[in-house]
Residue, then its C-alpha position, 0 to 999 in steps of 0.5 A: x502722417x502715413x497714407x494708404x496711397x500717394x499719387x505723384x502728379x495730379x494731371x488727368x491720370x493722377x486726378x482720376x487715380x486719386x478719385x478712384x482710390x478715395x472712392x474705394x475708401x483709401x486714405x489718399x494724398x495727391x501731390x502736384x509740383x505746380x498749381x492744381x489744374x495748371x497748363x504746363x503739362x499734357x492735360x490742357x488744351x480745352x478739348x480732346x477727341x474721344x473715339x472708339x474705332x481705334x486705329x492705333x491698336x484693337x486692344x484699346x477698344x475694350x478699355x474705351x468700351x469701359x471708359x464711355x459709361x464712366x465718362x457719362x457717370x462723371x458728367x452726371x455727378x457734376x450735373x453737366x456733360x464732360x464728354x460731348x458726342x458730336x461725332x468724329x469724321x476722319x477724311x483721307x484720299x480714297x485708296x491712300x488713307x490707311x487710317x480710314x481702312x483701320x477705322x472701318x476694320x475696327x468698327x466691323x470687328x467691334x460693332x461700332x457704328x460708322x458711316x462712309x461719306x463721299x465728298x458730296x455727302x460731306x459738302x451737304x452736311x458740313x462747311x468743309x471743302x473736301x476734294x472729290x478724291x477724298x472720302x470720310x469715315x464718320x463715327x457718330x458716337x465719338x466726340x470730345x471731352x472738356x479737358x480742364x473741366x474734367x480735371x476740376x471735376x475729378x479733383x472736386x469729387x476726390x476731395x468729396x471722397x476725403x482725398x487730400x490734394x496739395x498743389x505746389x508740392x512736387x515729389x523730389x524722390x521716393x524710397x522703399x523702406x521696411x516701414x513703407x515708401x518714403x516720399x520726399x517733396x519740396x516741403x518735407x516727407x510723407x510715408x505711404x503703403x503704395x505709390x502711384x507715379x503719374x508724373x507725365x513728362x517728368x517720369x524718367x526722373x522717378x521710374x527707377x527703371x532702365x526701361x523703357x525710355x520715355x521721351x517728352x515731345x512738344x506739339x503746337x495747338x492753335x485756335x482760329x476765329x470761325x463763322x457760327x456754322x462751325x459750332x455745329x460740325x463734328x470733330x474732324x481730322x485729315x489723314x494726309x501723307x505729311x501728318x494727321x491733322x485734327x480739329x474741333x467744333x468752334x468754341x465761343x471765345x476761342x474759335x476752331x482748335x487745330x493741331x497736328x499729331x506729329x511732334x515738332x521736336x524733343x523736350x529736354x526739360x518739361x519744366x521749361x517748355x518753349x511756348x513759341x510756335x515755329x513759323x513752319x508749324x504755323x504755316x502747316x496748320x494754316x495750310x489746313x484752313x486753306x485746303x479744307x476750312x473755308x471761312x475760318x480766319x487764317x490769323x490765329x486767335x490763341x496758341x498753346x504749346x503742349x507736350x506729350x511723352x512717348x514710349x518706344x512703341x507709342x503705347x501707354x505704360x500702365x501697370x505695376x513697377x517691375x521691381x517695386x510691387x507697391x509702386x504703380x505707374x500710369x504714364x507714357x501717354x504718347x499723345x492719345x491717353x486722355x480719352x481713357x482717363x476715367x478707366x485708368x483711374x479704375x485700373x489704378x485702384x484695382x491694382x492698388x487694392x488687388x494687385x490685378x485688374x479685370x481690364x485687359x492691360x497686358x499689352x501696356x505693362x513693363x514686360x513688353x520692354x524686357x523682352 
């Protein structure tokens, strides 16, 4: 059977792409090497931060402006919110936190509501213990998205639009022919007019392009039992000289989730990620509790190793393949792409149907690595 589009890899970006493509009337097949909704890639971990005052690069903010209403629409269709605007407060030492400066600059440029909190302000609102030398930048309209629920929603809606999703059927290769793109899987072959590569940490196997080099890295996520008062806090982060640590309101049955942005090492084979968290990482994350989170248990209740895939400049790879114009790539998530999930799906659908998108993605394409 020939499909209009085959999407290889049905994590967050792939699920959003399948849904957006099917919603526009295309005959779509989504292929996933593991079970649908698996936790062996980058799209897991219960909650991910969603924010607009983007310190990484201002170019992302128009994409976030487009993503916010799409998050709301997705929740409306499912009858439950998937993006929760509980706020985000980033704490750092006054005069020594570049991120705080970048956040405030982005807020000013794009009219994003922000509030600067002193340590005293923070103590009056939250159970955190913030040193007097620190201050916080609160983004009230930020918050978190439910990861697994988002994937389930996108996949459900994609099926409702007529898409076909197949788990436990990974792509092994693809070849452009005069009849279309031949996609070979562990079970057989399919034909399609266009192919979307959203293969995450496995992308280097399938890009068929020398640049860019994509490097999977692993990073720990840990959950700690916490008093009920931590259920009412915003998402929070600490911009420290050694790393950027972030956390979430306490979740019933799980507790407070804490993680560090900096990866601990490379992943040679993303299919066999070592799930053991090194003691040094446990000590580092536990140290955040000792410094800032009184009342939270020092003994973690859950742990999960996650991995993400870095491009050389740590910005995404989204666009049309440099050599094969009927192949679209959505990957190189670099540890901060989940918040863009619904708009990435729309961008992929635009590229498939029109070869271009009104969304400003010029800074995310292959061209920057060819210079």
